[in-house]
BATI-303133 format. One record per residue: residue in three letters; y, z, x of N, C-alpha, C in turn. Coordinates in steps of 0.1 Angstrom, whole numbers, plus 5000, padded with zeros to 4 digits. Atoms other than C-alpha are relative to their C-alpha. Example, Ala and Ser with C-alpha at 12.3 -4.5 7.8 and 13.67 -1.06 7.14 Angstrom:
BEGIN
PT, ALA, 4988, 5000, 5009, 4955, 5078, 5123, 5012, 5000, 5009 $
PT, SER, 4989, 5000, 4991, 4989, 5071, 5137, 5011, 5008, 4992 $
***
This chain:
BEGIN
PT, ASN, 4988, 5001, 5005, 4999, 5000, 5003, 5015, 5001, 5005 $
PT, LYS, 4988, 5001, 4991, 5025, 5007, 5029, 5003, 4991, 5005 $
PT, THR, 5000, 5013, 4996, 5017, 4976, 5045, 5007, 4990, 4990 $
PT, LEU, 4995, 5010, 5010, 5023, 4954, 5015, 5014, 5003, 4995 $
PT, ALA, 4988, 4996, 5001, 5054, 4974, 5007, 5011, 4998, 5009 $
PT, ALA, 4993, 5005, 4990, 5067, 4969, 5042, 5005, 4986, 4998 $
PT, GLN, 5000, 5015, 5004, 5061, 4932, 5035, 5013, 4995, 4991 $
PT, LEU, 4992, 5002, 5012, 5081, 4931, 5003, 5012, 5005, 5002 $
PT, TYR, 4987, 4995, 4997, 5107, 4952, 5018, 5010, 4992, 5011 $
PT, SER, 4995, 5012, 4991, 5114, 4927, 5047, 5003, 4986, 4996 $
PT, GLU, 4996, 5012, 5008, 5115, 4898, 5024, 5013, 5003, 4991 $
PT, PHE, 4989, 4999, 5009, 5136, 4914, 4997, 5013, 5001, 5008 $
PT, ARG, 4986, 4998, 4991, 5164, 4923, 5028, 5005, 4985, 5002 $
PT, GLU, 4997, 5013, 5000, 5163, 4886, 5032, 5006, 4993, 4988 $
PT, PHE, 4994, 5005, 5014, 5169, 4876, 4995, 5010, 5005, 4998 $
PT, PHE, 4988, 4997, 5004, 5194, 4898, 4991, 5005, 5008, 5011 $
PT, PRO, 4993, 4995, 4988, 5216, 4904, 5023, 5009, 5008, 4997 $
PT, HIS, 4984, 4991, 5000, 5248, 4920, 5009, 4995, 5010, 4989 $
PT, ASN, 5006, 4985, 5007, 5225, 4947, 4987, 4994, 5012, 5007 $
PT, ALA, 5007, 4988, 4989, 5212, 4979, 4999, 4986, 4999, 4995 $
PT, VAL, 5015, 5002, 5002, 5174, 4972, 5000, 4994, 5013, 5008 $
PT, GLU, 5007, 4985, 4988, 5155, 5006, 5010, 4985, 5000, 4996 $
PT, TYR, 5013, 4997, 4997, 5121, 5017, 5017, 4997, 5014, 4995 $
PT, PHE, 5007, 4986, 5004, 5103, 5045, 4999, 4985, 5002, 4998 $
PT, VAL, 5015, 4998, 5001, 5067, 5055, 5005, 4997, 5014, 5006 $
PT, SER, 5005, 4991, 5000, 5049, 5083, 5010, 5002, 5004, 5019 $
PT, TYR, 4997, 4998, 4982, 5060, 5100, 5050, 4987, 5007, 5004 $
PT, TYR, 5013, 4990, 4993, 5025, 5117, 5056, 4994, 4990, 5007 $
PT, ASP, 5011, 5010, 4993, 5003, 5098, 5081, 4990, 5010, 4999 $
PT, TYR, 5009, 4990, 5003, 4981, 5129, 5077, 5002, 5011, 4989 $
PT, TYR, 4997, 4988, 5011, 4977, 5156, 5048, 4985, 5007, 4998 $
PT, GLN, 5012, 4991, 5007, 4953, 5184, 5043, 5006, 5012, 4990 $
PT, PRO, 4994, 4988, 5009, 4962, 5207, 5013, 4996, 5015, 5005 $
PT, GLU, 5010, 4988, 4997, 4957, 5244, 5017, 4993, 5005, 4989 $
PT, ALA, 5012, 4995, 5008, 4928, 5261, 5003, 4996, 5014, 5001 $
PT, TYR, 5008, 4990, 5001, 4914, 5292, 4996, 4987, 5001, 4993 $
PT, ILE, 5018, 4996, 5004, 4876, 5303, 4994, 5001, 5014, 4995 $
PT, PRO, 5002, 4988, 5003, 4871, 5333, 4975, 4989, 5006, 5006 $
PT, GLN, 5012, 4994, 4994, 4836, 5339, 4985, 4998, 5005, 5013 $
PT, THR, 4999, 4996, 4985, 4844, 5341, 5023, 5013, 5006, 5003 $
PT, ASP, 4988, 4999, 4997, 4877, 5350, 5017, 5007, 4996, 5012 $
PT, LEU, 4993, 5009, 4990, 4888, 5323, 5039, 5013, 4991, 4996 $
PT, TYR, 4988, 5007, 5005, 4924, 5309, 5036, 5002, 4986, 5012 $
PT, ILE, 4999, 5009, 4992, 4926, 5274, 5050, 5017, 4996, 4999 $
PT, GLU, 4985, 5008, 4996, 4964, 5262, 5063, 5000, 4990, 4997 $
PT, LYS, 4997, 5012, 5001, 4980, 5233, 5051, 5002, 4995, 5012 $
PT, ASP, 4996, 5008, 4986, 4982, 5206, 5080, 5006, 4989, 4995 $
PT, SER, 4995, 5013, 5006, 5000, 5175, 5078, 5006, 4996, 5013 $
PT, SER, 4990, 5003, 4990, 5019, 5152, 5101, 5009, 4990, 4992 $
PT, VAL, 4987, 5005, 5010, 5053, 5136, 5088, 5003, 4988, 5009 $
PT, ASN, 4995, 5012, 4992, 5062, 5100, 5101, 5016, 5002, 5000 $
PT, ASP, 4986, 4997, 5001, 5098, 5107, 5111, 5010, 4987, 4997 $
PT, ARG, 4995, 5012, 5003, 5108, 5070, 5106, 5000, 4997, 4984 $
PT, LEU, 4998, 5002, 5015, 5096, 5069, 5069, 5007, 5010, 4993 $
PT, ASP, 4993, 4988, 5006, 5112, 5103, 5064, 5015, 4994, 4998 $
PT, ARG, 4986, 5005, 5002, 5145, 5086, 5073, 5003, 4990, 4988 $
PT, LEU, 5000, 5012, 5014, 5138, 5055, 5049, 5002, 5004, 4989 $
PT, ARG, 4997, 4993, 5016, 5132, 5078, 5020, 5015, 5006, 4996 $
PT, LEU, 4989, 4994, 5002, 5164, 5098, 5024, 5010, 4991, 5002 $
PT, ALA, 4992, 5012, 4998, 5183, 5064, 5032, 5001, 4997, 4986 $
PT, ALA, 5004, 5008, 5013, 5168, 5051, 5000, 5008, 5010, 4989 $
PT, THR, 4994, 4990, 5009, 5180, 5085, 4980, 5017, 4998, 5000 $
PT, ALA, 4985, 5002, 4997, 5215, 5082, 4996, 5006, 4987, 4995 $
PT, ALA, 4995, 5013, 5003, 5221, 5046, 4988, 5002, 5001, 4984 $
PT, LEU, 4998, 4998, 5015, 5211, 5053, 4949, 5011, 5009, 4998 $
PT, SER, 4990, 4991, 5005, 5236, 5080, 4950, 5013, 4995, 5004 $
PT, MET, 4984, 5009, 4995, 5267, 5057, 4967, 4999, 4987, 4993 $
PT, ARG, 4998, 5016, 5002, 5259, 5023, 4955, 4993, 4996, 4982 $
PT, LYS, 5007, 5006, 5012, 5249, 5003, 4921, 4992, 4988, 5002 $
PT, ASP, 5007, 5013, 4994, 5234, 4972, 4939, 4990, 5006, 5011 $
PT, VAL, 5009, 4996, 4992, 5205, 4990, 4952, 4987, 4994, 4995 $
PT, ILE, 5014, 5002, 5002, 5167, 4976, 4955, 4991, 5009, 5006 $
PT, ILE, 5008, 4990, 4995, 5140, 5000, 4960, 4987, 4994, 5000 $
PT, VAL, 5013, 5001, 5001, 5109, 4990, 4972, 4989, 5011, 5004 $
PT, ALA, 5008, 4986, 4998, 5083, 5017, 4968, 4983, 4999, 4997 $
PT, SER, 5013, 4999, 5004, 5047, 5028, 4967, 5000, 5014, 4990 $
PT, VAL, 5002, 4992, 5011, 5031, 5053, 4941, 5007, 5013, 5007 $
PT, SER, 4995, 4987, 4995, 5047, 5082, 4962, 5014, 5003, 4990 $
PT, CYS, 4989, 4997, 5007, 5079, 5075, 4941, 5001, 5008, 4988 $
PT, ILE, 5000, 4994, 5012, 5068, 5089, 4913, 4998, 5016, 4999 $
PT, TYR, 5001, 4985, 4999, 5062, 5126, 4926, 5016, 5003, 5001 $
PT, ASN, 4985, 4991, 5000, 5090, 5150, 4922, 5002, 5004, 5012 $
PT, ILE, 4991, 4996, 4987, 5117, 5152, 4951, 5011, 5008, 4995 $
PT, GLY, 4989, 4986, 5000, 5138, 5180, 4935, 5011, 4990, 4989 $
PT, SER, 4990, 5004, 5009, 5169, 5174, 4912, 5009, 4993, 5004 $
PT, PRO, 4989, 5006, 4995, 5193, 5147, 4915, 5014, 5006, 5001 $
PT, GLU, 4987, 4990, 5002, 5220, 5170, 4903, 5002, 5009, 5011 $
PT, ASP, 5000, 4991, 4990, 5213, 5195, 4928, 5002, 4993, 5015 $
PT, TYR, 4995, 5010, 4983, 5214, 5168, 4957, 5014, 4995, 4999 $
PT, GLN, 4987, 5004, 4999, 5245, 5153, 4945, 5012, 5013, 5003 $
PT, ASN, 4989, 4987, 4997, 5262, 5189, 4943, 5001, 5003, 5011 $
PT, PHE, 4999, 4994, 4988, 5254, 5194, 4979, 5007, 4988, 5008 $
PT, LEU, 4994, 5007, 4994, 5273, 5164, 4991, 5014, 5005, 5006 $
PT, LEU, 4986, 4995, 4990, 5300, 5171, 5019, 5009, 4985, 5000 $
PT, TYR, 4989, 5009, 4998, 5330, 5149, 5016, 5010, 5004, 5009 $
PT, LEU, 4991, 4997, 4987, 5353, 5149, 5049, 5008, 4989, 5001 $
PT, GLU, 4990, 5010, 4995, 5383, 5129, 5056, 5012, 5004, 5010 $
PT, LYS, 4992, 4997, 4990, 5408, 5127, 5084, 5015, 5007, 4994 $
PT, GLY, 4987, 4994, 5006, 5437, 5152, 5079, 4997, 5009, 4991 $
PT, GLN, 5004, 4988, 5009, 5419, 5175, 5055, 5002, 5013, 5008 $
PT, ALA, 4997, 4985, 4997, 5426, 5212, 5057, 4988, 5007, 4997 $
PT, ILE, 5015, 4990, 5000, 5392, 5229, 5067, 5001, 5002, 5015 $
PT, ASP, 5002, 4997, 4987, 5381, 5246, 5097, 4987, 4998, 5003 $
PT, ARG, 5018, 5005, 4994, 5349, 5239, 5119, 4991, 5008, 4994 $
PT, ASP, 5012, 4992, 5002, 5331, 5269, 5109, 4995, 5000, 4984 $
PT, SER, 5002, 5004, 5015, 5334, 5260, 5072, 4992, 4989, 4997 $
PT, VAL, 5006, 5017, 4999, 5318, 5224, 5079, 4987, 5007, 5003 $
PT, LEU, 5015, 4995, 4995, 5289, 5241, 5099, 4992, 5008, 4992 $
PT, ARG, 5010, 4991, 5008, 5280, 5267, 5072, 4996, 4992, 4992 $
PT, ARG, 5004, 5011, 5013, 5281, 5239, 5044, 4987, 4991, 5007 $
PT, LEU, 5010, 5008, 4996, 5259, 5218, 5067, 4985, 5005, 5002 $
PT, VAL, 5010, 4990, 5001, 5234, 5248, 5071, 4995, 5002, 4989 $
PT, GLU, 5005, 4999, 5014, 5232, 5251, 5036, 4994, 4989, 4996 $
PT, MET, 5003, 5017, 5002, 5225, 5211, 5034, 4985, 4997, 5009 $
PT, GLN, 5014, 4999, 4989, 5194, 5222, 5057, 5002, 4990, 5010 $
PT, TYR, 4999, 5005, 4986, 5207, 5207, 5087, 4999, 5012, 5011 $
PT, GLU, 5003, 4990, 4992, 5197, 5227, 5119, 5010, 4997, 5011 $
PT, ARG, 4994, 4996, 4987, 5218, 5239, 5147, 4994, 4997, 5013 $
PT, ASP, 5007, 5002, 4985, 5206, 5224, 5182, 5007, 4993, 5009 $
PT, ASP, 4990, 5005, 4991, 5231, 5219, 5210, 4993, 4992, 5012 $
PT, ILE, 5010, 5005, 4989, 5202, 5204, 5233, 4994, 4988, 4992 $
PT, ASN, 5007, 5010, 5007, 5180, 5184, 5213, 5005, 4993, 4985 $
PT, PHE, 4996, 5005, 5009, 5200, 5161, 5192, 4993, 4987, 4993 $
PT, VAL, 5009, 5008, 5008, 5180, 5145, 5168, 5002, 4999, 4984 $
PT, ARG, 4996, 5000, 5011, 5180, 5134, 5131, 5000, 5017, 4992 $
PT, GLY, 5002, 4984, 5010, 5188, 5167, 5105, 5004, 5009, 5010 $
PT, LYS, 4995, 4990, 4990, 5206, 5184, 5135, 5014, 5000, 5002 $
PT, ILE, 4986, 4999, 4996, 5240, 5195, 5144, 5002, 5008, 5010 $
PT, ARG, 4998, 4992, 4988, 5256, 5205, 5175, 5015, 5002, 5001 $
PT, ALA, 4985, 4996, 5002, 5291, 5223, 5180, 5007, 5003, 5016 $
PT, ARG, 4996, 4997, 4988, 5311, 5222, 5211, 5017, 5003, 4999 $
PT, GLY, 4983, 4996, 5000, 5347, 5240, 5210, 5002, 4993, 4987 $
PT, ASP, 4992, 5007, 5011, 5368, 5218, 5184, 4992, 4989, 4996 $
PT, VAL, 5006, 5012, 5003, 5341, 5191, 5183, 4987, 5003, 4994 $
PT, LEU, 5012, 4995, 5007, 5312, 5192, 5157, 4995, 4985, 4997 $
PT, GLU, 5006, 5014, 5003, 5287, 5163, 5156, 4985, 5002, 4993 $
PT, VAL, 5014, 5000, 5012, 5259, 5156, 5128, 4996, 4989, 5005 $
PT, PHE, 5011, 5013, 5002, 5230, 5134, 5130, 4994, 5001, 4985 $
PT, PRO, 5007, 4999, 5014, 5225, 5127, 5091, 4987, 4995, 5001 $
PT, ALA, 5014, 5002, 5002, 5189, 5127, 5083, 4993, 4983, 4994 $
PT, TYR, 5003, 5015, 5008, 5189, 5091, 5065, 5009, 4990, 5010 $
PT, ARG, 4991, 5008, 4992, 5211, 5074, 5094, 4993, 4997, 5015 $
PT, GLN, 5004, 5002, 4989, 5204, 5059, 5127, 5011, 5003, 5010 $
PT, ASP, 4988, 4996, 4992, 5238, 5067, 5142, 5005, 5015, 4994 $
PT, ALA, 4995, 4988, 5003, 5256, 5100, 5143, 5014, 5001, 4994 $
PT, LEU, 4985, 4998, 5003, 5290, 5114, 5133, 5006, 5012, 5010 $
PT, ARG, 4994, 4989, 4996, 5315, 5134, 5153, 5012, 5003, 4995 $
PT, ILE, 4989, 4998, 5009, 5342, 5151, 5135, 5008, 5012, 5012 $
PT, GLU, 4992, 4992, 4989, 5371, 5168, 5160, 5012, 5006, 4990 $
PT, PHE, 4990, 4993, 5007, 5393, 5193, 5146, 5011, 5005, 5009 $
PT, PHE, 4989, 4992, 4993, 5427, 5206, 5156, 5005, 5010, 4992 $
PT, GLY, 4999, 4990, 5008, 5431, 5238, 5144, 4991, 5002, 4987 $
PT, ASP, 5005, 5001, 5013, 5422, 5242, 5107, 5001, 4986, 4991 $
PT, GLU, 4997, 5013, 5008, 5424, 5205, 5101, 4993, 4988, 5009 $
PT, ILE, 5007, 5012, 4996, 5403, 5172, 5109, 5009, 4990, 5005 $
PT, GLU, 4989, 5010, 4993, 5421, 5153, 5136, 4992, 4987, 5000 $
PT, ARG, 5007, 5014, 5000, 5393, 5124, 5138, 4989, 5002, 4996 $
PT, ILE, 5013, 5005, 5000, 5363, 5111, 5127, 4991, 4989, 5005 $
PT, SER, 5004, 5012, 4994, 5340, 5090, 5145, 4987, 4996, 4995 $
PT, GLN, 5015, 5007, 4998, 5306, 5069, 5142, 4997, 4997, 5015 $
PT, ILE, 5002, 5000, 4985, 5290, 5076, 5177, 4985, 4997, 5002 $
PT, ASP, 5010, 5005, 4994, 5258, 5063, 5193, 4993, 5015, 5004 $
PT, PRO, 5003, 4983, 4997, 5237, 5098, 5192, 4995, 5001, 5014 $
PT, ILE, 5006, 4996, 4986, 5219, 5091, 5228, 5012, 4997, 5012 $
PT, SER, 4991, 5001, 4991, 5250, 5078, 5247, 5012, 5008, 4998 $
PT, GLY, 4987, 4993, 5002, 5278, 5097, 5226, 5012, 4990, 4998 $
PT, ASN, 4987, 5012, 5000, 5300, 5063, 5229, 5003, 5000, 4986 $
PT, ILE, 4992, 5000, 5015, 5323, 5061, 5198, 4996, 4984, 4999 $
PT, LEU, 5002, 5012, 5006, 5313, 5030, 5176, 5010, 4991, 4992 $
PT, GLU, 4987, 5006, 5011, 5340, 5030, 5149, 5007, 5014, 4995 $
PT, ASP, 4993, 4990, 5007, 5364, 5052, 5138, 5006, 5002, 4985 $
PT, LEU, 5002, 5004, 5015, 5362, 5061, 5101, 5013, 5009, 4995 $
PT, GLN, 4987, 4992, 5008, 5392, 5079, 5076, 4989, 5007, 4993 $
PT, ARG, 5003, 4989, 5009, 5366, 5096, 5055, 4985, 4996, 5001 $
PT, ILE, 5013, 5001, 5002, 5329, 5101, 5051, 4992, 5010, 4992 $
PT, GLY, 5006, 4991, 5009, 5304, 5116, 5028, 4984, 5002, 5005 $
PT, ILE, 5015, 4995, 4993, 5273, 5136, 5042, 4991, 5003, 4990 $
PT, TYR, 5011, 4995, 5011, 5241, 5140, 5020, 4992, 5008, 5009 $
PT, PRO, 5011, 4989, 4993, 5214, 5169, 5027, 4990, 4992, 5009 $
PT, ALA, 5012, 5004, 4991, 5189, 5168, 5052, 4986, 4999, 4996 $
PT, LYS, 5014, 5002, 5009, 5160, 5172, 5027, 5003, 4996, 4987 $
PT, HIS, 5001, 5002, 5015, 5152, 5160, 4990, 5002, 5014, 4994 $
PT, PHE, 5002, 4989, 5008, 5146, 5196, 4980, 5013, 5011, 5004 $
PT, MET, 4990, 4992, 4996, 5181, 5211, 4977, 5000, 5013, 4985 $
PT, ILE, 4999, 4991, 5009, 5187, 5242, 4956, 5011, 5011, 5001 $
PT, SER, 4988, 4990, 4996, 5217, 5265, 4950, 4993, 5014, 4999 $
PT, ARG, 5005, 4984, 4995, 5216, 5302, 4958, 4998, 5007, 4988 $
PT, PRO, 5006, 4993, 5016, 5218, 5315, 4921, 4987, 4995, 4995 $
PT, GLN, 5013, 5008, 5005, 5188, 5293, 4912, 4988, 5008, 5011 $
PT, ILE, 5011, 4992, 4993, 5169, 5307, 4942, 4999, 5015, 4996 $
PT, GLU, 5001, 4984, 5004, 5177, 5344, 4933, 4993, 5000, 4985 $
PT, LYS, 5013, 5003, 5012, 5165, 5335, 4897, 4986, 5001, 5004 $
PT, ALA, 5018, 5005, 4997, 5133, 5319, 4911, 4991, 5014, 5005 $
PT, ILE, 5007, 4989, 4994, 5127, 5351, 4934, 4996, 5013, 4989 $
PT, GLU, 5004, 4991, 5009, 5129, 5376, 4905, 4989, 4997, 4991 $
PT, VAL, 5010, 5005, 5009, 5104, 5355, 4884, 4988, 5003, 5006 $
PT, ILE, 5015, 4998, 4990, 5079, 5355, 4914, 5000, 5014, 5000 $
PT, LYS, 5004, 4986, 5000, 5083, 5392, 4919, 4993, 5007, 4986 $
PT, ALA, 5004, 4994, 5011, 5077, 5397, 4885, 4985, 4998, 4997 $
PT, GLU, 5014, 5007, 5002, 5044, 5374, 4883, 4992, 5007, 5010 $
PT, LEU, 5008, 4995, 4989, 5033, 5392, 4915, 4994, 5014, 4993 $
PT, GLU, 5004, 4985, 5005, 5035, 5429, 4897, 4989, 4998, 4991 $
PT, GLN, 5008, 5002, 5013, 5016, 5413, 4867, 4988, 4999, 5007 $
PT, ARG, 5011, 5008, 4996, 4989, 5395, 4888, 4991, 5013, 5008 $
PT, LEU, 5004, 4987, 4992, 4984, 5430, 4912, 4992, 5008, 4988 $
PT, LYS, 5008, 4993, 5012, 4976, 5447, 4878, 4989, 4994, 4996 $
PT, GLU, 5014, 5007, 5007, 4951, 5424, 4866, 4988, 4999, 5011 $
PT, LEU, 5011, 4999, 4991, 4931, 5424, 4899, 4998, 5014, 5004 $
PT, ASN, 5004, 4987, 4998, 4932, 5460, 4906, 4995, 5006, 4988 $
PT, LYS, 5011, 4998, 5012, 4918, 5466, 4870, 4989, 4995, 5000 $
PT, ALA, 5012, 5010, 5000, 4895, 5439, 4876, 4989, 5008, 5009 $
PT, GLY, 5011, 4995, 4990, 4880, 5460, 4906, 5005, 4989, 5016 $
PT, LYS, 4999, 5010, 4989, 4892, 5429, 4930, 5009, 5006, 5009 $
PT, LEU, 4990, 4994, 4991, 4908, 5451, 4956, 5006, 4992, 5013 $
PT, VAL, 4997, 5007, 4989, 4904, 5429, 4984, 5011, 4988, 4997 $
PT, GLU, 4992, 5010, 5003, 4922, 5398, 4967, 5012, 5006, 4998 $
PT, ALA, 4987, 4993, 5001, 4949, 5423, 4954, 5007, 5002, 5014 $
PT, HIS, 4995, 4996, 4989, 4955, 5434, 4989, 5004, 4990, 5007 $
PT, ARG, 4996, 5012, 4994, 4955, 5398, 5004, 5014, 4994, 4992 $
PT, LEU, 4988, 5003, 5007, 4980, 5388, 4977, 5011, 5009, 5001 $
PT, GLU, 4990, 4988, 4999, 5001, 5418, 4980, 5008, 5000, 5016 $
PT, THR, 4994, 5001, 4984, 5003, 5414, 5020, 5008, 4985, 5002 $
***
């Protein structure tokens, strides 16, 4: 399926050179789901291998759908699986422009909320690095990176850069940065979900202890 979809993706890019033609297939090269065998109290941890390029293309497809109306998606069956709420994903969009009054630390915190990780050495997709008044972002859905330069609490310059050499490719007036992951959820929703999980845990522990399944109850509580 991936090979056929890739062929169609290539052909559609030639047929529609002015459209945003994107590719959305499963990013797993290998996947072993987690499992629990009650008879032996054996827990098998989930194991998987994610293809970095396919992950980028999936995120690029999602970003294109959020930004444009002339989008063509070539997809495999993986497109039917839930990848989170489109509304939550859109709400995490970070819009910046030259001359905007905002300090570096506020932008940095916002990017962390969008599941970008700070790494000042290994600058790859989904990473950010900060050096003085300069903040660099490697969007998870792009092959180039962004450099945001601050002067005090104001954005002085925004540049598109080569992530390897650091050379400036183009100066930009404004940018929109989308999350590094598909699954985005706000803090109030997280706190609400935690309370529900805690309540379900207490109920399940009572059921297991009442049934005499102390080993399973202890494992669950742990």
